[in-house]
N, C-alpha and C positions, 0 to 999 in steps of 0.2 A: 504493499498501499502506503503512493506518494505519503512526504510527510507534507504536513503544512507549512505554505511560505511564508515569509514577512518579511516587510520591507523599511530598513530603516533609510531618512532623510538626515542626518546629522553633521558632524564637524567629527572632526577626526580629534586623537590625546596622543603626541606619541610619550607619553609615559600608561598605555596601554588600558590607565582605569577606567576613563569613561568615554561619552560619544560613539562613533560607530563599533570602536574595540569590546564594548561594554555590550552594548548593542546585540553583535552578532554573535559576541558568549555566552550571552542568556540565549539569546534565541534557539543555540546548538542544545546549552544544559537543557532545555525545555523540550528538547527533542522536535524543534523545526527548523526547516531549512532557512539559513537566512542569504538576503540578498542588500543590498546599498547602495547609495546615490550621497555621494561627499559632497557636503558645501561648503568649507570651511577646511583649510590644512593648516595644526595649528601647531606649535612647537611651546610644549608643554611638559612641567616633570609635577614635583610631589608639592616645589615649592611656591611653585603660581605660572602663568601661562607667555612666556616671552614673546613671542610671531604670534600671527593668524594670517591668513591667508585666504581673499574671499574667491572661492567659485565663483564666476557667472554663472546669473539665472540658466543660460541655457542651455551649458555646461550640466549644472543638475538637474535639468528637463531632458536633454539629452540620455542620462542616466537611467534617469524613473522611467522614462517611453521605451528605452530597453532591453529594462526589467517586465515592464508590461505588456509588451506587446510580447515577452515570448512564456515567460512562468507565471501558472493560475497565484499570481499573493494574495494573502484569503485579511491581512487586517496589516496597516502601516502605522510606523514611528515616526514622528518630526522632532529635532531634538535642535541644534544648535540651530539656527536659518543663517543670522547674521547679517542680514540684508533682504529690503522691502518689496526689490524684483525676485528674492525668492523665494518669502513669506507668500506671493502670488502660484510659485509653482506648487508647493503645501497645500494652498487654497483649492486650485483649479485641478487637484487627484479625483479621482471618476468616483462621484455622487453616491455608488453603493457602496463602496472600500470601506469599511469601519476605521477609525484615523484616532490614534491616542496623541495627542499633542502634551509634549515635554518641556516648559518655557523655555528653555536655559538662556536668562539674561543677564548675569551674572556668575561667574567659577566663585568655588569655596572661599578662596584665593584672594576678591574683592574683584576679577578686574570685571571691567562690564562688556561684556559684549552683544547689546542691545541698547542702541539710542532712543530718543521719545518715535522717531518716524518708524521705528521696526515694532515698539510695543502699538501707536495706533493699527499699525498691519496687522497686529495681531489680531486686537480687538477689533478691526473690524472684515478682516478678511478670514483670518483664521482658524479663529472660536466658533466664527458662526460655523463652519463646512467640520470643525470635529464632531467626532461622538465624545470623549472625553479626554479633558485638560487635566494634567495633575500636578499644580505649582504646590511649593513651600510657599509660607507666609507671608513672610516679604515679597515675591512675583506673584500672590496674588493680589497685595496692596497695590501694587506699579499698576497691574493690569487693569484691574475694578478703578483705580483714581482712588483711591481708599489713603484714610488716613490710620492712624498706628491707631487711633480710639477705638474705631470699628472691631466689631466685635470678629472672630473671626467664623462665628455661620451666614453671618451679612454678605461677607466679604466673597467667600464661597454661592450664595445665593447670587450675587452681582453678577459674576462669572454665566451663572446659570444661566442667569434674566441674555446671555448672549448667545445660546444655545446649547452649549455642550453639558453633558453632566461633568461632574465637579469630586477630582480626589486629592482632596488640599493634605499631602502627607506632613506629619506631624516633627519628622524634622530631628532630632537630637536624641541618636541612638545610644547615648549615654545615659540616659534618663531609666529612670526604672520603668517605666508606661512607656509606649509613644501612642499615642491619638488621632490616625488618619479621619479629618471628616469628609467622607464621602454624602453629596449630592445627585439625586440619581435623576433620573433623564425627565422624570414625570416631579419632581420638583422637592422629591422627599428625603430631610437630612437622617443621616445616620453615623454612630462615632462608633470608629471600629477601632480596638484596644489591641495591645501584642504588645509582648516585655521585651524591654530594649536589651541592647548589647555593651556592655562597657567596653568601650575601646574609641579610639583615633582612628584607625583604620578604614576609613569609610568615605575617598574620595572615589568617586562613580557611582553612591546610593538612588541617586533621583532616575539616573541614563539606564542603570540597572532595574528600578522596578517599573519605573515607566514599560521597559520593553518587556517584562514579565509578565502584566497589566497586559497588554498586547493580544501574547501569545495565548492568555486563560480565556478572553476575549472574546478573539477567533474560534473557540471549541465549540463556545457560545456559551458559555456561564454567565449568570447574573453578575452585572459593580458588585456588589457584594461578597457575591464567594469567590470572583474572579481578585478583589481586595484582598483579601483575605490570604487566599494563595501566592499573588505576588509577595505581600506582607514575608509569609514564611519561607519566603528563599532569597529574597534579600535578610532576613534574620537569620536562614544557616549560611547565608555568605559573610556575614558581618561576624561571624563566634567560628568561620576556619580560618577568615585571617586577621584575626584581632591580636594572636601573638607573634605576628610577621613584624620584620623589620627592616620592613624595604623604604627607601627614600629619605630623606631630611626632613619631608615637611610631612602635610597631614598623608596618615598610608591610604592605601591601595586598600579598595573591598578586593575579596577575594572573586573569582573566576575561574578557576581551577574546579576541576572539577571528575568526578572519575565513571570513566564508561562503564556499564551493564555489562554483566562477566557474559561473556559468549559459550555458548557451547561448541564444542568438536563434531 
């Protein structure tokens, strides 16, 4: 039987923790065949982003077309877009294709990856097209134009009003409990809790979560069920990398996995 095919439209991370590298590794770990359209090439490590080369929208569109014209893509996930024209490529994905958007606006080291024009493009074009958006609270506030005093549920509902279901990720894996706020396609809010993992090796968790969510949604799971499955996948990855000593900055979330035993 053919595997499920997933497409990521995102930037690279030369350190291998986030972006296309995280997405493809997550797809593979969950049994999906990963394809990609690279939006930008970054020079980055665990300490930060050193350089970014933005690919043209035409180049991104050519990659998307090459994949969609040849393979039966069941779900798409968008990460770092970097430019308004690239946001247009994502907004123009086939309307029947489920789309999970992880709005990468700033790196965990503080590098800004989206200017005000791109934030507006997300709000006006990408979010109305996508199935689910998975921001952290800072990203959600910026996308919604919300102030720091607005409760997270109101911010999530403001994003839902633009069209998509919302998973507002809890963010801090070092806390005893992490809470993801889910607003489904009918506007119903749920809080899904899971135990935190005490580690600073968490670079790439947002990409990993959204990629895992995309695969589970493509399998027909309802949003709360798919969210819990993605939470569990990320928590297992954080436990795996908790003792690693890789890099000089914020450590890497694990993207290693053990292939299933094959009978001879």
